N, C-alpha and C positions, 0 to 999 in steps of 0.2 A: 281121127285126124292127128297127125304128128305135130307137136309144137317144136319149131326150130330151137335148137339149143343156143344159148347166148353166152359167150365167154364172159366171165366176170371181168370187170375193169381192172387194169393193172394198178397195183398199189402206187400211190404217189411216192416219189423219192423222199427219203427222210431228209429233213432240213437240219443243217448244222445249227446248233445253238449259237447265239451271238458270241458267247465267250470262247467257244471252240474255233469259230471262224477267225476271231481276232488272234488266237494263239497260232493257227496255221499261217496266217498272213505275216505275223511277226517272224516266225521261223523262216518263211520264204525270203523275206527281206534281208534277214541276217545272213542266210546262206548266199544270197546274191552279192551282198557286200563283201563277204569273205572271198568269193570267187573272183572279184575284180579288184582286190587289194593292190595298190600300186606296187610294181616290181621293185621300186627303189627302196621299199621297206624290207626286202628279203635279205637275210644275212648271207645268202649264197652269192649275191652279186657284189664282187669286190672290186674296188677301183683304187687307183694310185694317184696321189697319196691318199691313204685312208683317213676318214674323219676321226676314226677311233679304231682300236684293236680290242678284240674280245679276249685275247690271250697275251701272255708274256713270252717273248721270243729271245733266244740266244742264237747268234749266227756263228758257226764254227767252220773254219777251213781245216780239213784233215792235214796230217803231216805229209811230207813228201813221199812220192812213190819211188820205186827203184828207177824208173825212167827219169823222173824229175831230178833225183840226186845225180844222175849221170848227165843232166843238162839237156835232155831230149824231150821234145813236145810229142805227146801221145794222147790224142783225143778221139780216136776211132772207137765208137761204143762196142764194136765187136770184141775188143780186148779189155773191156772194163772189168771183167771178172777174172782176168788172168793173174798169175802169180806176180808177174812183173808190174802189174798195176797196183800191187799191194804196198804196204808201208815198208820203206827202207829202214836201215838202222837209225839214220837221222830222223826219219819220219816217225818212228816209234817214240823217240825222245820228245819230239815236238808235240806229238799227240798226248803223251803223258803230262806234259806241262799244261796243255789245254784242259785236260781232265781235272787237274789240280786247281786250275784257275776257276773252273766252273764250281768246284767244291768250295773254294774261298768265297765266291760270290753267292753261295747258297742257292744255286740254280735248282737243285733237286731236293731241298729240305722238305718240301711238301709234296714230293714226288714230281715226276715230269715224264714227258713223252720225248723220245729221241727219234728224229726222222733223218736217216742217212740215205744218200744215194746208194744204190746197189753196187756201185763201183767198189772194187775190192778195198782200196785204202780208206774210203769213207765208211764202209761198213765195219772194217777193223777198228777204226777210230771210235765208232759208236759203241762197240763192245768194250773198249778200254774205258770210255767215259762212264758207261753203265757200271763197270766193275769198281772203279774208283769212287763213284758217287752212290753206291749201294742201290742201284736201280735194277729191278727185275728185268731179265732179258725179254720178257713178254711185252715190255713197253718200248721195245725197239721196233719201229715200223719202217721196213725197207721201201724206198721210193724207186721206181723202175725206169722213169724217163724224164720227169720234170727237173731232176737235179743232175742229169748227165753233164759231164764237163763240156764246156762250150766247144763245138766242133770247129776246128780251124782250117779245114780244107787243105790247100797245098802247103800249109806250114807244118803239116804232119811229118814227123821225123826230123825236123830241123832243130837247130839249137834254141834254147830258151831266150837267148839274146835277141832273136828276131821278133819277139813279142812286141818290141817297141814299134815295129812297123804296123802291127795290128792296131795298137792303141792310137797311133797317129791317124789312121783311117777312121777309127771310132770318133775321134775328136772333130772330124769334118761332118759326119752324118751317122746317125744310129742305124741307118738302113744299108750301109756299105757292108758287103759280105767279103770275107777272105776269098781269094781265088779258089775255084773248085779243084778237085782231084779225082782220079778214077778209081781209087781203092775203096770207095764207099764212105769215107770220112765226111760228115756233114760240114758245110761251110756256113756258119751262122753269124748273122749280124747281131748287134746289140739289141735291136728291136725283136729279133727272133727269141733271144734268151729272155727278154722282158716278158713276152707272152707266156713262156714256160713258168717263170717264177711267180707271175701273177695268178696263173691257174693253181699253182701249189698253195699260195696264200688263200685263195678262195676256198679250197678244200679244207685247210686247217681252220680257218675262221668259221666254217660251217660245221665242222665235225666236233670242235672243242669250244668250251666257253669257260673262262676263268682258269685255264690250265697254263702250265709252262711247257713250251715246246722248244727243243734244241734241234736246229736245222744243221746238218753236217754235209758239207759240199766237198767234192774232190778237187775243186779248183776255186780260184778267186772270183772269176767273172760272174758266176751265178750270184754270189753274195754281194759284190760291189754294185751290180745292176739292180738287185733286189733292194739294197739299202738306198740307192739313189731314188728308186721308185717310192719307197716308204717316206722319205724326207722331202720328196718333190724336187729333187735336183735334176737338172738337165742331164738326160742319159748320156749325152756326148762327153760328159765329164766324169763318168763312172770310174775311170782309172785313177782319179784322185782319192778313191776310197778302197784301193786294192788291199786285199788281205794277205798277210804273210802266212806261210805254212804253220798250222797250229794256232792261229790267232782266234781269239774269242771276243765277240762284241755283244753287248746287251742292246736290244732295240727298245729305246725309251721314247715313247710318243711325246712325253712332256718336254723332251729336250730337242724336238724337231725345230730347227731354226726357221725364221721367216725367210723365204727365198728372195734374194736380191739379184737383179740383173747385173751381170758382170760388165765391166767397162768395154771389153773387147766385143766388136760387132760380130765376131765369129760365133760367139756363144749366146747371141740374143735369142730369147725364148719367151713366148707369150703364154704357153700352156705346159709348164713343166709337170711331170718329167718327160712327156712326149714332145719332142722338139724336132723341127726340120731345118 
């Protein structure tokens, strides 16, 4: 008579020791906490005006281009790397003065990063600044879109004197765009440029910490709108901060003034720098 075989009972699962269970539980809680850390603590989220800056910044407008010296507005990005968008003879002198001013201020004594627009005159300015201040060219970081000159639409090809019409519109609303044109030139409002320069600052504040960064723009509007954002000034008033060709400014968070509402009702703003 055959005796049916009986499978041996499955071994009981090994029990974790209390100390190991506690360790795994602690690790799980820690990982969950890290996964839900509030986004507000991320350095990558940059808001204007910033509560603090991780780096030291210098804002530089490049010298005049050949177009600007001739008194002509040229903002179409298609031509930004052309020879005519490069520094004129006057622009070279203005940029040389800017480079010497940065040296006087000790901008690159402990080394620095130079972030120019890829626009011809801005990149040429960056090379001059690097040469005068003894900065290795490997520390020049070309920027391909966030620092493009503000696109002025139908003002393209007109005289520089007509810029007063643009700034008159800016003072009414940061959302007013210059009239469009069919040649592909963007027509950007102050708010459009504000988005670009805020994105740039978000990258810089995330990528560096405790460094000096020199931002080189081909025009004034990038810088005046950026500075207005940094100090919490109504963006409609950015033209009061216009940069001359070759001008250098240090961004000093300690000197940011307390914003005061102007007397004029036109400029009333409850949430600077973004105001309607």
